[in-house]
All heavy atoms as an XYZ file, in Angstrom:
882
protein
N      33.442     15.660     10.712
C      33.034     16.338      9.433
C      32.162     15.380      8.646
O      32.598     14.221      8.422
C      34.284     16.730      8.695
C      33.952     17.592      7.488
S      35.433     18.543      7.042
C      35.380     18.385      5.320
N      31.041     15.888      8.249
C      30.118     15.029      7.427
C      30.463     15.032      5.992
O      30.929     15.990      5.420
C      28.670     15.557      7.613
C      28.107     15.211      8.962
C      26.598     15.535      9.003
O      26.112     16.222      8.148
N      25.972     14.999     10.010
N      30.283     13.877      5.381
C      30.512     13.756      3.937
C      29.259     14.232      3.166
O      28.165     13.954      3.580
C      30.707     12.236      3.669
C      30.886     11.926      2.231
C      30.980     10.452      2.041
C      30.894     10.096      0.568
N      30.921      8.634      0.313
N      29.490     14.870      2.064
C      28.418     15.296      1.197
C      28.132     14.145      0.321
O      29.031     13.518     -0.263
C      28.833     16.544      0.420
C      29.025     17.796      1.341
C      27.741     16.891     -0.641
C      29.492     19.018      0.611
N      26.858     13.785      0.175
C      26.435     12.660     -0.677
C      25.492     13.259     -1.759
O      24.708     14.147     -1.542
C      25.775     11.600      0.160
C      26.860     11.060      1.154
C      26.430     10.237      2.233
N      25.209      9.441      2.106
C      24.970      8.382      2.843
N      25.810      7.944      3.659
N      23.856      7.729      2.688
N      25.494     12.577     -2.916
C      24.729     12.977     -4.014
C      23.767     11.916     -4.488
O      24.030     10.734     -4.391
C      25.649     13.354     -5.202
C      26.463     14.597     -4.928
C      27.763     14.436     -4.416
C      25.980     15.837     -5.237
C      28.509     15.591     -4.157
C      26.719     16.963     -4.908
C      27.983     16.798     -4.418
N      22.687     12.335     -5.048
C      21.579     11.464     -5.559
C      21.371     11.796     -7.013
O      21.337     12.960     -7.382
C      20.329     11.672     -4.748
O      19.254     10.875     -5.268
N      21.134     10.724     -7.834
C      20.756     10.866     -9.205
C      19.250     10.748     -9.207
O      18.663      9.693     -9.050
C      21.432      9.827    -10.094
C      21.141      9.908    -11.548
C      21.464     11.283    -12.109
C      21.913      8.865    -12.347
N      18.546     11.892     -9.401
C      17.118     11.954     -9.327
C      16.405     11.415    -10.610
O      17.026     11.465    -11.677
C      16.654     13.435     -9.081
C      15.269     13.563     -8.561
O      14.657     12.536     -8.081
O      14.699     14.645     -8.625
N      15.237     10.962    -10.475
C      14.433     10.431    -11.595
C      15.120      9.339    -12.373
O      15.035      9.280    -13.590
C      14.016     11.582    -12.483
C      13.026     12.559    -11.860
O      12.315     12.108    -10.843
O      13.016     13.706    -12.162
N      15.819      8.482    -11.646
C      16.611      7.434    -12.331
C      15.674      6.516    -13.024
O      14.680      6.063    -12.534
C      17.490      6.638    -11.347
C      18.433      5.711    -12.051
C      19.606      6.176    -12.500
C      18.117      4.399    -12.268
C      20.506      5.343    -13.154
C      18.933      3.538    -12.924
C      20.176      4.031    -13.375
N      16.022      6.148    -14.292
C      15.254      5.265    -15.154
C      14.387      5.954    -16.092
O      13.817      5.330    -16.981
N      14.165      7.265    -15.947
C      13.252      8.015    -16.859
C      13.821      8.118    -18.262
O      13.035      8.406    -19.131
C      12.852      9.276    -16.253
O      13.985     10.140    -16.098
N      15.128      7.900    -18.457
C      15.707      8.025    -19.749
C      16.828      6.998    -19.796
O      17.453      6.608    -18.830
N      17.056      6.457    -21.002
C      18.072      5.455    -21.196
C      19.439      5.950    -20.708
O      20.285      5.173    -20.233
C      18.112      4.993    -22.669
C      19.220      3.969    -22.950
C      16.814      4.467    -23.125
N      19.706      7.261    -20.854
C      21.017      7.769    -20.434
C      21.250      7.657    -18.963
O      22.368      7.791    -18.532
C      21.085      9.216    -20.900
O      20.103     10.019    -20.261
N      20.202      7.429    -18.215
C      20.397      7.236    -16.727
C      21.468      6.250    -16.392
O      22.314      6.454    -15.575
C      19.081      6.778    -16.045
O      18.119      7.732    -16.106
N      21.478      5.117    -17.088
C      22.450      4.061    -16.838
C      23.868      4.460    -17.173
O      24.799      4.119    -16.513
C      22.060      2.798    -17.536
C      20.874      2.095    -16.935
C      19.596      2.321    -17.460
C      21.031      1.230    -15.874
C      18.506      1.721    -16.871
C      19.968      0.579    -15.273
C      18.628      0.873    -15.812
N      24.048      5.317    -18.249
C      25.318      5.848    -18.619
C      25.935      6.695    -17.549
O      27.150      6.734    -17.408
N      25.134      7.403    -16.786
C      25.594      8.322    -15.750
C      26.267      7.558    -14.633
O      27.154      8.101    -13.958
C      24.445      9.191    -15.140
C      23.772     10.185    -16.110
C      22.440     10.356    -16.107
C      24.600     10.914    -16.988
C      21.862     11.292    -16.962
C      24.007     11.811    -17.804
C      22.597     12.011    -17.811
O      22.073     12.902    -18.678
N      25.942      6.344    -14.446
C      26.495      5.503    -13.393
C      28.072      5.377    -13.507
O      28.780      5.270    -12.561
C      25.920      4.109    -13.267
C      24.489      4.067    -12.830
C      23.964      2.666    -12.923
C      24.274      4.704    -11.499
N      28.504      5.433    -14.776
C      29.945      5.291    -15.003
C      30.750      6.541    -14.842
O      31.915      6.501    -14.611
C      30.155      4.762    -16.445
C      29.683      3.301    -16.626
C      29.995      2.906    -18.048
C      29.461      1.482    -18.323
N      29.775      1.021    -19.646
N      30.027      7.719    -14.927
C      30.759      8.964    -14.980
C      30.518      9.900    -13.775
O      31.323     10.826    -13.531
C      30.497      9.676    -16.243
O      29.126      9.957    -16.407
N      29.416      9.667    -13.105
C      29.067     10.591    -11.971
C      29.323      9.955    -10.596
O      28.935      8.769    -10.388
C      27.620     10.998    -12.054
C      27.202     11.831    -13.215
C      25.651     12.090    -13.193
C      27.907     13.138    -13.277
N      29.958     10.709     -9.695
C      30.223     10.144     -8.397
C      29.009     10.251     -7.416
O      28.975     11.110     -6.569
C      31.390     11.009     -7.907
C      31.176     12.290     -8.532
C      30.548     12.012     -9.911
N      28.028      9.426     -7.686
C      26.772      9.540     -6.893
C      26.683      8.469     -5.857
O      27.382      7.405     -5.881
C      25.542      9.478     -7.819
C      25.548      8.150     -8.633
C      25.440     10.702     -8.701
C      24.326      7.934     -9.435
N      25.889      8.702     -4.821
C      25.653      7.737     -3.727
C      24.331      7.055     -3.757
O      24.198      5.960     -3.253
C      25.840      8.499     -2.431
C      27.181      9.172     -2.292
O      28.206      8.517     -2.232
O      27.179     10.435     -2.344
N      23.332      7.716     -4.314
C      21.937      7.255     -4.295
C      21.364      7.245     -5.711
O      21.598      8.188     -6.475
C      21.000      8.161     -3.462
C      21.382      8.213     -2.021
C      22.330      9.186     -1.603
C      20.857      7.331     -1.102
C      22.639      9.240     -0.249
C      21.209      7.423      0.234
C      22.097      8.401      0.671
N      20.562      6.245     -6.057
C      19.754      6.258     -7.233
C      18.303      6.472     -6.799
O      17.720      5.657     -6.018
C      19.792      4.926     -8.005
C      21.176      4.540     -8.550
C      21.063      3.225     -9.335
C      21.693      5.656     -9.451
N      17.711      7.562     -7.148
C      16.341      7.896     -6.778
C      15.428      7.422     -7.926
O      15.382      8.076     -8.985
C      16.181      9.374     -6.474
C      14.986      9.767     -5.747
C      15.187     11.252     -5.271
C      13.911     11.749     -4.663
N      13.964     13.110     -4.443
N      14.715      6.329     -7.694
C      13.910      5.716     -8.757
C      12.704      6.594     -9.139
O      11.911      6.957     -8.249
C      13.439      4.299     -8.338
C      14.730      3.463     -8.044
C      12.587      3.674     -9.478
C      14.348      2.107     -7.440
N      12.571      6.869    -10.388
C      11.526      7.774    -10.868
C      10.161      7.211    -10.447
O       9.857      6.009    -10.543
C      11.580      7.815    -12.380
C      10.681      8.928    -12.972
O       9.488      8.761    -12.914
O      11.207      9.942    -13.394
N       9.339      8.077     -9.982
C       7.971      7.747     -9.499
C       7.077      7.089    -10.502
O       6.137      6.430    -10.173
N       7.352      7.279    -11.844
C       6.543      6.642    -12.861
C       6.541      5.137    -12.683
O       5.637      4.502    -13.122
C       6.882      7.132    -14.252
C       8.300      6.559    -14.680
C       8.671      6.984    -16.095
O       7.765      7.099    -16.965
N       9.915      7.187    -16.390
N       7.581      4.583    -12.187
C       7.703      3.132    -12.052
C       7.081      2.678    -10.721
O       6.741      1.526    -10.595
C       9.207      2.673    -12.051
C       9.854      3.054    -13.264
C      10.943      3.952    -13.293
C       9.530      2.488    -14.528
C      11.562      4.357    -14.427
C      10.214      2.812    -15.725
C      11.214      3.740    -15.628
N       6.973      3.591     -9.756
C       6.429      3.207     -8.426
C       4.934      3.293     -8.364
O       4.296      2.440     -7.752
C       7.060      4.138     -7.369
C       8.598      4.125     -7.440
C       6.586      3.758     -5.965
C       9.247      2.722     -7.262
N       4.381      4.322     -8.992
C       2.938      4.534     -8.835
C       2.027      3.408     -9.348
O       0.951      3.167     -8.873
C       2.482      5.886     -9.374
C       2.658      6.041    -10.895
C       2.284      7.471    -11.272
C       2.655      7.653    -12.780
N       2.269      9.004    -13.212
N       2.549      2.614    -10.311
C       1.733      1.443    -10.810
C       2.386      0.120    -10.473
O       2.135     -0.814    -11.149
C       1.613      1.606    -12.361
O       1.047      2.818    -12.678
N       3.269      0.117     -9.507
C       4.122     -1.037     -9.245
C       3.357     -2.326     -8.958
O       3.693     -3.331     -9.451
C       5.018     -0.770     -8.027
C       6.132     -1.713     -7.735
C       7.166     -1.765     -8.905
C       6.837     -1.326     -6.422
N       2.279     -2.193     -8.215
C       1.508     -3.383     -7.818
C       0.871     -4.089     -9.085
O       0.916     -5.315     -9.159
C       0.367     -3.000     -6.828
C       0.981     -2.459     -5.507
C      -0.510     -4.169     -6.514
C       1.850     -3.497     -4.803
N       0.367     -3.346     -9.978
C      -0.404     -3.941    -11.109
C       0.351     -4.048    -12.412
O      -0.114     -4.663    -13.371
C      -1.750     -3.211    -11.309
C      -1.663     -1.762    -11.639
C      -1.606     -0.808    -10.411
O      -1.915     -1.261     -9.322
O      -1.250      0.305    -10.596
N       1.573     -3.503    -12.460
C       2.282     -3.442    -13.752
C       3.600     -4.314    -13.681
O       4.513     -3.895    -12.960
C       2.598     -2.019    -14.111
C       3.149     -1.867    -15.509
O       4.141     -2.530    -15.868
N       2.516     -1.024    -16.310
N       3.586     -5.403    -14.383
C       4.759     -6.288    -14.330
C       5.994     -5.682    -14.895
O       7.120     -6.000    -14.468
C       4.408     -7.615    -14.988
C       3.481     -8.521    -14.232
O       3.340     -8.297    -12.996
O       2.803     -9.315    -14.834
N       5.848     -4.797    -15.893
C       7.023     -4.119    -16.456
C       7.630     -3.195    -15.472
O       8.889     -3.152    -15.328
C       6.673     -3.420    -17.740
C       6.224     -4.405    -18.828
C       7.806     -2.546    -18.291
C       5.692     -3.827    -20.128
N       6.859     -2.459    -14.741
C       7.339     -1.563    -13.686
C       8.065     -2.386    -12.614
O       9.144     -1.984    -12.123
C       6.211     -0.680    -13.124
C       5.775      0.371    -13.992
O       6.434      0.755    -14.983
O       4.627      0.881    -13.740
N       7.512     -3.493    -12.237
C       8.154     -4.361    -11.255
C       9.498     -4.815    -11.785
O      10.539     -4.783    -10.988
C       7.327     -5.600    -10.973
C       6.105     -5.380    -10.068
C       5.380     -6.706     -9.911
C       3.989     -6.376     -9.447
N       3.021     -7.442     -9.586
N       9.602     -5.227    -12.979
C      10.872     -5.682    -13.564
C      11.924     -4.519    -13.624
O      13.055     -4.677    -13.362
C      10.678     -6.250    -14.958
N      11.418     -3.307    -14.017
C      12.273     -2.149    -14.076
C      12.851     -1.818    -12.687
O      14.086     -1.553    -12.575
C      11.557     -0.968    -14.607
C      11.206     -1.074    -16.112
S      12.629     -1.080    -17.171
C      13.279      0.593    -16.913
N      11.987     -1.846    -11.675
C      12.460     -1.493    -10.337
C      13.436     -2.523     -9.833
O      14.490     -2.202     -9.228
C      11.284     -1.316     -9.369
C      11.723     -1.173     -7.958
C      10.445     -0.085     -9.801
N      13.155     -3.826    -10.076
C      14.070     -4.839     -9.648
C      15.400     -4.673    -10.362
O      16.528     -4.827     -9.736
C      13.538     -6.231    -10.020
C      12.514     -6.747     -9.021
C      12.124     -8.194     -9.284
N      11.078     -8.606     -8.389
C       9.763     -8.722     -8.817
N       9.404     -8.527    -10.001
N       8.895     -9.066     -7.932
N      15.423     -4.300    -11.623
C      16.635     -4.113    -12.411
C      17.435     -2.925    -11.824
O      18.645     -3.044    -11.606
C      16.271     -3.799    -13.842
S      17.686     -3.293    -14.913
N      16.784     -1.832    -11.514
C      17.458     -0.684    -10.984
C      18.055     -0.956     -9.594
O      19.225     -0.611     -9.312
C      16.482      0.529    -10.890
C      16.076      1.016    -12.285
C      17.094      1.663    -10.053
C      14.987      2.004    -12.372
N      17.315     -1.717     -8.741
C      17.847     -2.114     -7.449
C      19.073     -2.968     -7.620
O      20.046     -2.801     -6.911
C      16.739     -2.778     -6.589
C      15.680     -1.768     -6.192
C      17.332     -3.437     -5.365
C      14.418     -2.388     -5.585
N      19.007     -3.894     -8.508
C      20.180     -4.761     -8.760
C      21.360     -4.074     -9.245
O      22.515     -4.246     -8.842
C      19.802     -5.908     -9.728
C      20.902     -6.926     -9.992
C      21.276     -7.737     -8.721
O      20.441     -7.850     -7.843
O      22.416     -8.190     -8.698
N      21.156     -3.134    -10.242
C      22.301     -2.310    -10.759
C      22.874     -1.456     -9.606
O      24.095     -1.329     -9.518
C      21.778     -1.449    -11.898
C      22.855     -0.361    -12.293
C      21.509     -2.301    -13.124
N      22.004     -0.940     -8.742
C      22.468     -0.142     -7.676
C      23.376     -0.913     -6.737
O      24.417     -0.439     -6.254
C      21.231      0.462     -6.829
N      22.970     -2.166     -6.419
C      23.744     -3.034     -5.553
C      25.076     -3.335     -6.162
O      26.164     -3.292     -5.493
C      23.029     -4.335     -5.269
C      21.814     -4.135     -4.301
C      21.136     -5.378     -4.017
C      19.875     -5.245     -3.203
N      19.752     -4.258     -2.253
N      25.177     -3.598     -7.478
C      26.381     -3.922     -8.144
C      27.355     -2.724     -8.138
O      28.550     -2.897     -8.048
C      26.088     -4.424     -9.617
C      27.397     -4.489    -10.431
C      25.463     -5.761     -9.562
N      26.798     -1.525     -8.245
C      27.596     -0.309     -8.297
C      27.748      0.366     -6.935
O      28.220      1.520     -6.864
C      26.970      0.685     -9.291
O      25.672      1.035     -8.895
C      27.042      0.143    -10.711
N      27.349     -0.336     -5.890
C      27.505      0.216     -4.484
C      26.741      1.485     -4.286
O      27.218      2.398     -3.640
C      28.926      0.285     -4.079
C      29.617     -1.031     -3.999
O      29.068     -1.948     -3.458
N      30.725     -1.131     -4.630
N      25.534      1.621     -4.798
C      24.688      2.804     -4.604
C      23.539      2.355     -3.704
O      23.082      1.243     -3.731
C      24.194      3.321     -5.943
C      25.197      3.469     -7.042
C      26.027      4.669     -6.808
C      26.958      4.871     -8.090
N      28.370      4.742     -7.788
N      22.976      3.364     -3.026
C      21.730      3.129     -2.245
C      20.539      3.540     -3.184
O      20.697      4.366     -4.072
C      21.734      3.900     -0.958
C      22.862      3.497      0.034
C      22.920      4.581      1.187
C      22.561      2.122      0.535
N      19.394      2.980     -2.877
C      18.199      3.291     -3.660
C      17.161      4.011     -2.889
O      16.980      3.740     -1.641
C      17.549      1.995     -4.245
O      17.396      1.077     -3.156
C      18.464      1.358     -5.289
N      16.449      4.914     -3.550
C      15.374      5.691     -2.926
C      14.171      5.555     -3.970
O      14.312      5.813     -5.142
C      15.676      7.180     -2.775
C      14.511      7.926     -2.238
C      16.928      7.368     -1.969
N      13.005      5.150     -3.438
C      11.786      5.102     -4.295
C      10.931      6.331     -4.001
O      10.648      6.647     -2.869
C      10.985      3.830     -3.995
N      10.523      6.983     -5.097
C       9.663      8.135     -5.035
C       8.198      7.614     -5.065
O       8.007      6.486     -5.514
C       9.860      9.099     -6.228
C      11.255      9.662     -6.337
C      11.322     10.500     -7.594
O      10.569     10.382     -8.577
O      12.205     11.405     -7.595
N       7.290      8.497     -4.685
C       5.824      8.325     -4.885
C       5.317      7.093     -4.120
O       4.306      6.435     -4.554
C       5.462      8.110     -6.367
C       5.580      9.352     -7.188
C       6.618     10.214     -7.200
C       4.604      9.791     -8.154
N       6.358     11.173     -8.132
C       5.157     10.948     -8.764
C       3.386      9.326     -8.528
C       4.524     11.657     -9.693
C       2.750     10.046     -9.525
C       3.271     11.215    -10.102
N       5.809      6.728     -2.974
C       5.261      5.600     -2.236
C       4.050      6.169     -1.478
O       4.159      6.953     -0.547
C       6.350      5.091     -1.231
C       5.785      3.933     -0.418
C       7.604      4.601     -1.967
N       2.894      5.677     -1.879
C       1.630      6.177     -1.412
C       0.724      5.087     -0.732
O      -0.332      5.390     -0.329
C       0.893      6.924     -2.507
C       1.697      8.089     -2.981
C       0.978      8.975     -3.999
O      -0.165      8.661     -4.273
O       1.619      9.906     -4.503
N       1.132      3.803     -0.752
C       0.332      2.811     -0.119
C       1.199      1.810      0.553
O       2.424      1.602      0.276
C      -0.488      2.066     -1.182
O       0.320      1.204     -1.968
N       0.635      1.101      1.547
C       1.402      0.105      2.307
C       1.718     -1.074      1.382
O       2.800     -1.717      1.609
C       0.636     -0.340      3.533
C       0.669      0.767      4.633
C       0.022      0.310      5.945
O      -0.300     -0.869      6.123
O      -0.185      1.205      6.766
N       0.856     -1.395      0.435
C       1.093     -2.488     -0.451
C       2.409     -2.243     -1.265
O       3.198     -3.114     -1.403
C      -0.050     -2.720     -1.396
N       2.546     -1.029     -1.756
C       3.738     -0.631     -2.506
C       4.943     -0.673     -1.615
O       6.034     -1.141     -1.931
C       3.547      0.743     -3.209
C       4.867      1.267     -3.767
C       2.535      0.655     -4.272
N       4.796     -0.090     -0.390
C       5.884     -0.088      0.602
C       6.346     -1.534      0.891
O       7.563     -1.772      0.876
C       5.399      0.588      1.858
C       6.460      0.588      2.939
C       5.871      1.185      4.246
O       5.000      0.531      4.870
O       6.347      2.240      4.655
N       5.438     -2.395      1.077
C       5.831     -3.813      1.422
C       6.505     -4.501      0.237
O       7.491     -5.210      0.381
C       4.547     -4.605      1.762
C       3.959     -4.169      3.118
O       4.636     -3.666      3.958
N       2.680     -4.415      3.272
N       6.029     -4.253     -0.956
C       6.657     -4.846     -2.172
C       8.049     -4.298     -2.372
O       9.002     -5.063     -2.627
C       5.809     -4.552     -3.412
C       6.346     -5.162     -4.738
C       6.587     -6.651     -4.643
C       5.373     -4.853     -5.839
N       8.232     -3.045     -2.177
C       9.607     -2.412     -2.286
C      10.581     -2.965     -1.239
O      11.725     -3.184     -1.527
C       9.468     -0.882     -2.172
C       8.901     -0.200     -3.384
C       8.562      1.264     -3.045
C       9.870     -0.216     -4.582
N      10.012     -3.141     -0.022
C      10.905     -3.730      1.016
C      11.299     -5.195      0.620
O      12.448     -5.562      0.833
C      10.160     -3.755      2.332
C      10.098     -2.373      2.981
C       9.299     -2.326      4.240
O       8.336     -3.150      4.465
N       9.589     -1.403      5.093
N      10.376     -5.957      0.055
C      10.748     -7.272     -0.408
C      11.792     -7.231     -1.520
O      12.630     -8.114     -1.617
C       9.460     -8.023     -0.917
C       8.484     -8.408      0.114
C       7.193     -8.896     -0.449
O       7.184     -9.349     -1.681
O       6.180     -8.910      0.267
N      11.711     -6.228     -2.392
C      12.676     -6.088     -3.492
C      14.011     -5.623     -3.027
O      14.969     -5.719     -3.737
C      12.138     -5.071     -4.516
C      10.901     -5.543     -5.244
S      10.421     -4.217     -6.422
C       9.278     -5.071     -7.419
N      14.094     -5.043     -1.751
C      15.426     -4.674     -1.274
C      15.708     -3.164     -1.404
O      16.895     -2.745     -1.311
N      14.660     -2.326     -1.531
C      14.906     -0.851     -1.606
C      15.493     -0.375     -0.290
O      15.230     -0.984      0.744
C      13.541     -0.142     -1.933
C      13.712      1.219     -2.484
C      12.669     -0.049     -0.688
C      14.061      1.263     -3.960
N      16.322      0.646     -0.343
C      16.934      1.148      0.832
C      16.159      2.229      1.542
O      16.022      2.239      2.792
C      18.382      1.753      0.489
C      19.246      0.677     -0.021
O      19.555     -0.266      0.749
O      19.783      0.780     -1.148
N      15.549      3.138      0.772
C      14.762      4.277      1.325
C      13.531      4.529      0.511
O      13.535      4.230     -0.703
C      15.586      5.585      1.407
C      16.802      5.480      2.240
C      18.038      5.194      1.717
C      16.739      5.709      3.623
C      19.159      5.075      2.504
C      17.844      5.660      4.445
C      19.072      5.383      3.863
O      20.218      5.256      4.707
N      12.524      5.124      1.071
C      11.284      5.453      0.419
C      10.859      6.855      0.770
O      11.118      7.361      1.898
C      10.148      4.493      0.800
C      10.435      3.074      0.497
S       9.099      2.008      1.056
C      10.006      0.554      1.484
N      10.221      7.554     -0.171
C       9.580      8.836      0.102
C       8.232      8.853     -0.539
O       7.981      8.130     -1.474
C      10.494      9.933     -0.341
C      10.440     10.152     -1.867
C      11.269     11.378     -2.314
O      12.442     11.422     -2.013
N      10.732     12.240     -3.010
N       7.337      9.593      0.048
C       6.015      9.724     -0.521
C       4.966     10.051      0.568
O       5.246     10.103      1.718
N       3.773     10.297      0.059
C       2.694     10.705      0.949
C       2.258      9.667      1.928
O       1.470      9.963      2.815
C       1.493     11.116      0.097
C       1.715     12.433     -0.659
C       0.794     12.846     -1.526
C       2.827     13.215     -0.464
C       0.940     14.049     -2.250
C       3.020     14.396     -1.152
C       2.026     14.795     -2.062
N       2.664      8.373      1.769
C       2.271      7.333      2.764
C       2.705      7.744      4.150
O       1.948      7.592      5.103
C       2.882      6.009      2.375
C       2.570      4.916      3.383
C       1.107      4.560      3.472
C       3.336      3.668      3.015
N       3.903      8.279      4.321
C       4.474      8.554      5.646
C       4.325     10.027      6.050
O       4.327     10.339      7.203
C       5.902      8.193      5.665
C       6.121      6.669      5.550
C       5.534      5.984      6.821
N       5.293      4.560      6.482
C       4.447      3.857      7.120
N       3.697      4.318      8.020
N       4.359      2.538      6.797
N       4.261     10.939      5.078
C       4.095     12.345      5.423
C       3.735     13.217      4.226
O       4.293     13.051      3.157
C       5.434     12.858      6.020
C       5.204     14.111      6.852
N       5.150     15.342      6.319
C       4.986     14.233      8.189
C       4.939     16.236      7.296
N       4.825     15.575      8.428
N       2.793     14.002      4.414
C       2.289     14.989      3.336
C       3.187     16.232      3.486
O       3.748     16.527      4.514
C       0.876     15.341      3.543
C      -0.073     14.140      3.622
C      -0.785     13.989      2.308
C      -1.935     12.959      2.385
N      -1.619     11.675      1.950
N       3.425     16.977      2.377
C       4.129     18.217      2.420
C       3.548     19.154      3.507
O       2.308     19.166      3.674
C       3.944     18.832      1.041
C       3.625     17.676      0.155
C       2.832     16.733      1.027
N       4.440     19.877      4.162
C       4.043     20.794      5.237
C       4.991     21.956      5.230
O       6.138     21.859      4.805
C       4.029     20.082      6.562
N       4.530     23.110      5.764
C       5.475     24.274      5.919
C       6.650     23.937      6.823
O       6.528     23.123      7.758
C       4.577     25.342      6.584
C       3.190     24.922      6.339
C       3.181     23.424      6.233
N       7.778     24.444      6.467
C       9.017     24.170      7.251
C       8.870     24.493      8.731
O       9.293     23.672      9.560
C      10.206     24.893      6.614
C      11.519     24.643      7.300
C      11.912     23.156      7.208
C      12.630     25.495      6.658
N       8.268     25.599      9.060
C       8.139     25.934     10.516
C       7.256     24.944     11.250
O       7.523     24.655     12.378
C       7.628     27.334     10.712
C       6.330     27.652     10.025
O       5.916     26.915      9.167
O       5.703     28.677     10.379
N       6.334     24.281     10.487
C       5.523     23.260     11.149
C       6.368     22.021     11.409
O       6.193     21.326     12.401
C       4.295     22.942     10.274
C       3.360     21.871     10.839
C       2.214     21.588      9.919
O       1.599     22.537      9.367
O       1.947     20.364      9.733
N       7.228     21.678     10.469
C       8.029     20.491     10.582
C       9.087     20.706     11.703
O       9.445     19.737     12.381
C       8.743     20.195      9.248
C       7.875     19.747      8.159
C       8.726     19.642      6.841
C       7.212     18.416      8.424
N       9.481     21.902     11.891
C      10.490     22.181     12.942
C       9.910     22.409     14.310
O      10.669     22.464     15.281
C      11.297     23.398     12.487
C      12.121     23.289     11.250
C      12.788     24.568     10.877
C      13.162     22.148     11.377
N       8.596     22.468     14.417
C       7.955     22.689     15.703
C       8.133     21.435     16.578
O       7.808     20.324     16.218
C       6.406     22.895     15.440
C       5.668     23.074     16.717
O       6.133     22.958     17.805
N       4.406     23.444     16.568
N       8.736     21.721     17.729
C       9.086     20.607     18.649
C       7.888     19.888     19.133
O       7.992     18.735     19.599
C       9.982     21.087     19.756
C      11.295     21.493     19.276
C      12.214     21.999     20.414
C      13.534     22.454     19.872
N      14.399     22.976     20.860
N       6.770     20.491     19.191
C       5.574     19.883     19.696
C       4.844     19.059     18.679
O       3.893     18.285     18.982
C       4.581     20.944     20.303
C       5.250     21.669     21.456
C       4.319     22.791     21.968
O       3.145     22.876     21.550
O       4.759     23.556     22.787
N       5.240     19.135     17.404
C       4.631     18.382     16.333
C       4.924     16.896     16.475
O       5.956     16.528     17.041
C       5.099     18.858     14.971
N       4.073     16.057     16.015
C       4.237     14.596     16.034
C       5.500     14.256     15.198
O       5.779     14.893     14.218
C       3.039     13.886     15.497
N       6.246     13.202     15.694
C       7.450     12.828     14.960
C       7.080     12.245     13.555
O       6.033     11.687     13.408
C       8.064     11.795     15.895
C       6.959     11.256     16.710
C       6.015     12.433     16.843
N       7.923     12.357     12.691
C       7.798     11.841     11.279
C       8.391     10.466     11.288
O       9.505     10.199     11.838
C       8.547     12.687     10.286
C       7.920     14.139     10.239
C       8.457     12.102      8.889
C       8.748     15.113      9.481
N       7.688      9.478     10.706
C       8.112      8.172     10.616
C       8.850      7.930      9.247
O       8.281      8.154      8.266
C       6.976      7.125     10.722
C       6.284      7.184     12.035
O       6.957      7.297     13.049
N       4.990      7.107     12.073
N      10.129      7.562      9.359
C      10.880      7.351      8.164
C      11.061      5.880      7.959
O      11.244      5.118      8.925
C      12.267      7.978      8.254
C      12.285      9.501      8.317
C      12.345     10.132      9.569
C      12.117     10.202      7.172
C      12.284     11.493      9.614
C      12.109     11.581      7.203
C      12.198     12.206      8.424
O      12.123     13.576      8.464
N      11.038      5.420      6.711
C      11.171      3.988      6.429
C      12.523      3.851      5.758
O      12.848      4.517      4.819
C      10.097      3.484      5.488
C      10.277      2.044      5.056
C       8.691      3.661      6.117
N      13.370      2.964      6.287
C      14.695      2.712      5.744
C      14.856      1.274      5.490
O      14.330      0.435      6.129
C      15.768      3.274      6.637
C      15.748      4.750      6.724
S      17.161      5.252      7.693
C      16.436      6.468      8.704
C-alpha cells in the first residue's frame, strides 16, 4: 500500500509559510518560483533558497524547486542540495494523452 504524501506549494511566498511547518503534516516544501527565476543574478533569492533548503533538512522535508528553466539554475540548485526540480527545462506542458503515448520519448526527471 502506498503512502499519501503532501506538499506545501509556493513555500516562502508569505511569512506564514514557516509557521505551517509546525502544524501541517507535509512531506515536501515546493519553493515558490519567484525565488528560482532570478536565482543566478539575485543574491537575496540565493539566500532565501538556501534558507528554505536548510529548514527543510532540519524538519525532515524534501524540497522541490519550481520554474527551473535553465541548466545554470539547475546546476546551482543541485549544488545547494535541492531534492527535486520542475520546470520547462526538462519538459513543456503537453496533453495527457500525448504523455501517456508509449511511443513518445521518455521524460527526463531530475532528482
